[in-house]
N, C-alpha and C positions, 0 to 999 in steps of 0.2 A: 583367700584362706585366712583362718583366724589363728591368733596366737594362743588361745585357750586350750587347744587340742594338742595332744602329744603325737597322735598318729592321724594324718589326714590325707585323703586321696580324692582327686576329682577327675572323672572321666577317663580312668585307666583303660587303655586298649592294648591288647597283645594278640597277635596272630602267629600261628605256626603253619605256614603254607596255607592250605584251605581251611584249617581249623581255627575258628574264632574263639580263642580261649577266654578273652575278656572283651566286652563290647560296651565300654563306658561305665566302669564300676566306680562308685563313690563309697568311701569308708571314712569314719571318724571315730576316734577313741579319746575320751577325756582322761586326764591324769588320775592314776590310782583306781582305775576301773578295768573291767574285763569286757571286751567285745567278743561275742561268739559269732564266728562266721560259719554258717550252716549250709550244707548242700550235699548232693550225692557225688559219687565219683565223677570226675571230669567236669564239675560245674565251673571250675576256675579258681577254687580256693587256694590251691598250692601256687598257681601262677601269681596270684595277688601277693602272697607272702614272699615269693622270690623277688618280686619287684620292690616291695617295701624293705626287704633286707639287702638290696643292691645286687642280688645274684642275677637278675635280669633287668634289661633296660626296656621300658615301655615303648610301644609304637606310637602311643598318643596319651594325652592327659598328663597330670603331674601329681607328685606326692611329696610330703614332708614327714619326717620322723624326728621328734625331739627338736623341731624347729629347723632342721636341715633338709635341703632338697636331695632326694635319693639319687639323682643323676649328677647334679653339679657338686654336691658335697658328700659323695658316697663314702669317703674315708671317715668323715665326722659321724655319719650315720652308723658305720660299723663300730665305732668307739662307744656308741650309745646303747646298742642292742645286744640281746642274747637270742640265739635261734636254736630251736630243737625241731629237726625235720621229722618226716614220717618214719624214717629208719635210723637206727642207732649208727652214729658216725665215729665212734671211738676206735682207737687203734687196738685191735684184738690181741696183738702180741705184747702189749704193755700191760702192766697191772693197773687196777683202778686208780691207785695212788699216783702212779707214774703218769697216767693220762691227765689227771687233774693238775699235777705239778708242772707238766710240760706246758699246758695251756697257760698257767699262771706266769711262767717264765716268758712265754711268747707275748703276754699282755704287759710285760715289763713290771711285774710285781716284785721281782727279785727272788732269788732262790729261797731265802728264809721266809718271806711273806707267802710265797707260793706254797711252801710246805704247810704253813699254818692254815691257809685257806683250804687246801686240799683236805686236811684233817677235819676241818669244820664241816665241809660238805659231805664227806664220807659218813660222818656221824649223823648229820641231818637226814641223809637218804638211807640210813640203816645199812651201810655198806662197809662198816669198819672191820667186821670179821673177815670180809672177802677182799680187803683193801690191797693185799699183797699177792693176790692170785691174778694170773693173766685174764684179761677181759674175755678171752675166748672160752673160758670155763664158766662164765656167768650164764644164768638163765636169761630168757628173753626179758622178763620183768626187771631183772637186775641191770641188764644192759640199757634199758630205757631210763632207769633211774640214774645210771652213770652218765648217760647222754644229757639228761636234763641238768645234772650237777655240773657238767662241763660247760653248759651255756650260762651258768651263774657264777663262774669263777671271778669274772670281772665286775660283779655286782651291777649288772646293767639296769638302767632306768626303765627300759622298754624290752619286753620279752615276747617273741613270736613262738607260739607252740602250734606246730602243724600236725594235727591228729596225734597228740602225744601219747594217747592210751591205746592206740591200735595194737591188737594182739595181746593185750594184758587181760588176765582173768579179773572178775568183778572186784575181788578184794584189793588187788593191786591198783585197779582203776580208782577206787575210793582213796587209796593212799596218795595217788597222784593228785586227785582233787584237793586233798588237804594241803599238799605242797603249793598248789596254785593259790589257794586261799591265804596261805602264809605269805606268799610273795606280795600279794595285794595289800595285806595288812602292814607289810614293811614299806609300802609306798610305790611298788612297781606298777607299771601299766602293762596289761597283757592283751594280746590279740590271739585268740584261740580258734583254730579251725577244727571242725569235728563233723562226723557223720552221726554221732550218738546224740539223739535228741535230748535224752535225760541229762547228758553231760552239759549241754548248753543251758538247760533249765537250771541245773544245780549251781553253775559257776558264773554265768554271764549276767552283767547288769543290763546289757542291751544285746540284741541279736540281729545280725544282717543275714538274710537268706539270699543265696546266689544260685541261679540256675541258668544253664546255657550261656554262661559268661555275663549275665546281667543281674543286678540287684532287683529282686522281685518283692522284697518286704524288709522293713527295718522298724524295730520297736523293742520295748521291754518284753521279757517272756510272757508276762500276764497280758500285755497289750496284744501280742500276737495271738494268744489263745482266744481273745475275744473276736478274732476274725471269723472263727467257726460259728460263733453264736453265743448264747447265754451260758449260764451255769447249770450244773446238774445237782439236784438234791437227792441223796441216797439215804434210805431208812430201812432198818431191819428191826421189826418188832420182836420182843423177847418171846412172846407167845405167837407161834406161827399160825395158830388157828384164827388169829385176828388180822391176818394178812389183807383180807379184802376190806375190812374196816379202815386199815391204815391206807390202803390205796384210795379209798373214797376221800379221806382227809387230804391226801396229796393232790388229788384232782381239784380240791377247793382252792389251793394256793397256786395253781398253774393251769394254763390253757391246754397243756399237753397231756398225754396219756401216761399213766403210771405203769411202767413195765417191770417185770421181775427179771433183772439182769443176771442174777445168780441165785442160788437156793436161798429163799427167804429175804432177799434184798430187793427193794423197790427203788426205781429211779424215775425222776420226773424233771423235765427242763423247767427252769425258773428264770425270771428276768432280773431279779435283784436279791440283795442279802436279806431283805425283810421277810422273804419267804420262809427262811429258816425259823425266824422268831415266831411267825404265825403258825408254822407247823408244830413247834414245840408247845405252844399254848393250846392248840387244838388237840394234840395227842394227850396232853396232861388232863384236859377237860374230859376226854373220853376214857381216861384211866388206862391208856396203852403205854406200857413201858417199852423202851427200845434198848437194844445192845449196840446199835450202830446208827449214827446220824452225822452226815458229812455233806459239805457244800464245796464243789470244786469246779474249776474251769476245765475246758477241753484240754487234752494233752497236746504237746508239740507234734506228736505223730499225726494227729488229726489236722493240725494246722498245716503241716507240710503237705499232706495229701490234698487239702483244700487248695493250696497255692499251686502245686505242681501236677496234681493228678496221679501221683505215685508216691510210694514210701521212700524215705531217705536211703534205705538199704539197696534200692534198685539202681544198678549201674546204668548210666546213659552212654550207650555205645557210640553216640555221635560226637562225644567230646572227650572220651577217655584218652585220646592221643596226647592231650596237653599234660597229663600226669607224667608221662615219660619224656616230655620235651625238655 
């Protein structure tokens, strides 16, 4: 194991009876970065997080967080990390403020400092107006924000976020993404598990894909997208009567067929970035103006389907037992 990594795991194994939740998983996260751990329900993501956060003991392999062994130095690991699980774990009978202050006292911040830290987090997560209401009166999104705030009371260097945006509407998910970005800007290291492919794409510096308890791919988001193949060039001419002329030009910069993927928009596979430059030059020479011109890699949805043969939203009934274990 190297000392340059904040989170590192080698060959993690965990079985629950006949269910092989983890079958030799390797993970590594550099300081100040986000690792997205991607996979369907039951893939082993939560089990990996529970081991790294000392809530489970692995049956095999080893792991270190912040330089401490998760088994031999479990107490030191707990002092280093913050953890937000899939479900809000706050005390619903306490107010938001009381929840955060209680955690601060338990972390030995002292009553005065715990009060100050609670107020900071309530403001950061836009919960000040609801601070003195019982948590049971909060909406689902507010509870998730309070739960994440609770994991940050001790200013942890390492943060585990296990599907933190599950159940949130799109606008609240974007708010949570901004929080994660702020954490990294402040120097935290984040391991994020998610089933949302766009979430991993938006936040992660690197992505590890887990399926059936095994790592099946690891790369940057763009690196993973290249697994599917090349890039796609999309063009929409301003004058749709010149659609066929535009298609002919696109065929000149690619060996593929130019398909109309939606009204007036042509798409063609290309092997390199120079195809866009060539297309712009040819369209200009032909006097064809365009309202849309874009070059993009395949989506992570396509990558996941290529790797696993199914979409990330499809549950795997052979391994979902590990989620409840």
